[in-house]
N, C-alpha and C positions, 0 to 999 in steps of 0.2 A: 133304322133308328139307331142313333149313337147311344152307346151305353158307357157309363163312367162312374168311377168313385172319385169324388171331388175333395181334394185337400182344402182345408179351411183357408189356406193362404190365397186361394183363387178369388173367392168373393171379397176377402179383405183388400186385395190389390185392386179389384174392380171398383171398390168403394173409394179408392185413392187414400186409404188410411195406412199409415205405417203400422206394421204388425210386430209382434214380439220377435219373430225370427228375422225381421228386417233391421234390427238395431235402431229403430226409430226413423229410418230413412224413407223418403218418398219414392214410390215406384216411377220408373221412366214412363214417358207417354206411350211408347210402343208396347211395353210390358202391360200397362194398364189396359190399353186398347185390345190386346190379345185376350186378356182375362174377360173383359166385357163381351167381346164377340163370342167367345166360347160359351159364356153363361147364357147369352141371348139365344144361341143356337140350341143348346141343350134344353132350355126351358121350352122352346118352340116345338122341337121334334125329337127329343132324346129321353133317356132314362137314367136317373141318378140312383145309385145304390146307397142305402143306409143300413146300419146294423139294427137288428131287431131290439136290442137292449137300449138303444137310444144314446149311446156314447158320442157318436158323431154329431147328432142333433144337439146334444148338450154343449159340445164344443162350439158349434155354430152359434148357439144362443149366447155364449160368452162374448162373441166378437161382432155379432150381426144384430140388426134391429128387426124383430119379427113383424113390425108394422109395415115393412117393405120399403121404407124410405130412410134416408135420402138417396142411397146409392143403388147401383145395379146388383151389387152383392147382397144388399138387404132385400131387394126384390126377389132374388134367387131364393133366399131363405124363406120368405113368405110363400112363394110358389111351392116349395117343398112341403110346407105345413098344410097347404090347401089341397094339394094333389095326391092322387093315389095311383095305382097301376093304370096304364103301363108307364107313366112318367116317373113314378117313384116306386122302388121295390125295396122291401125290408128283408134282410137276410140274417139268419141266425149265425152268430159267431161263437162256437163252443169254446169254453175256457177249461184249462187244466186246474187242478186243485190249488196250484200256487197263484192262480189269477192270470197266467199268461194265455195267449190265444193259441189254441191247438193248431190252427192253420198257419201260424207264423213259422217261417222256415227255421229249422235247426241247423243253421249255418254259422260257424264261428265268425265269419266275415261280417255277419249282421248283428253280432252281440252288442256292438256299440251304437246301433241304429236307435234313433230317438224313440224311447218307450211310448211317448204320446202319439207317435205316428204309426205304431205297429198295428193299430186297429184298421188303418187304411190298407196296409199290406195284407192282413188276414182277409179283409173284405174283398179286396181285388182277387185274391186266389179263390175264394168261395164263389164269387159272382162271375168269375172269368171275364173281368172287365178291367181296362187300364185305370191307373191312378193318374189324375190330371193335377199337375203341380205348377205353380207360378214362380215363387221365389223361396226356395228352401235348399240350402247347400247340403244338408244331410242326404237328401234324395240324390243329388249329383254325386256326392262322395261314395254312396253305396249302390249306384246304379248297376254296376257290373254284377255284383252279388245278387241284387234283386232280380235282374234279368235272368241270371243263371238259375234262379229258383222259380222262374215262371211269372214274375211280376213285370207287367208292361207299364211303362211310365211315359206320359206325354208331358213334355216340358213346354209350357206355353211361352215362357220368356227365355228359352234356351238354357244352356248350361254354363254360360259365362256370367258369374256373379257380378262383375263390373258393369255389365250391360243392363242389370235389373233395376238400377236406381238412378235417379237424376243427380 
């Protein structure tokens, strides 16, 4: 069974909607197809990790339709809401008194990493599962430091930002 932490940009791209990190651009057909195929496979026979506090689910809610339509990304979100173990696992993400994630690496090369994506990093380390990303240059920019700190990243659309969009 595949196990993964899924960045919000994956279902957004599967829905063929421009996201905030995409500067309003439309995903390329190959990038969108990779996101769709990944979501279909993980819904069929995989496990998605979410944080117990619901921060990732809240982010999904901002960008996806919980009715499961009209896109594959929306269907993914609906399935997460309906399913439990072994397809969806909730993991506690302890926080420090300043609100930072205790599991987020204390590496100065990651000090500029997007604060809104740090929950995915902390969850990846706690769940020992890769983060799956479609289109987000911050993950590409920080991949060496993330890998060095034990975070595995699967880039569905590759690391060339020019190939991500039509």
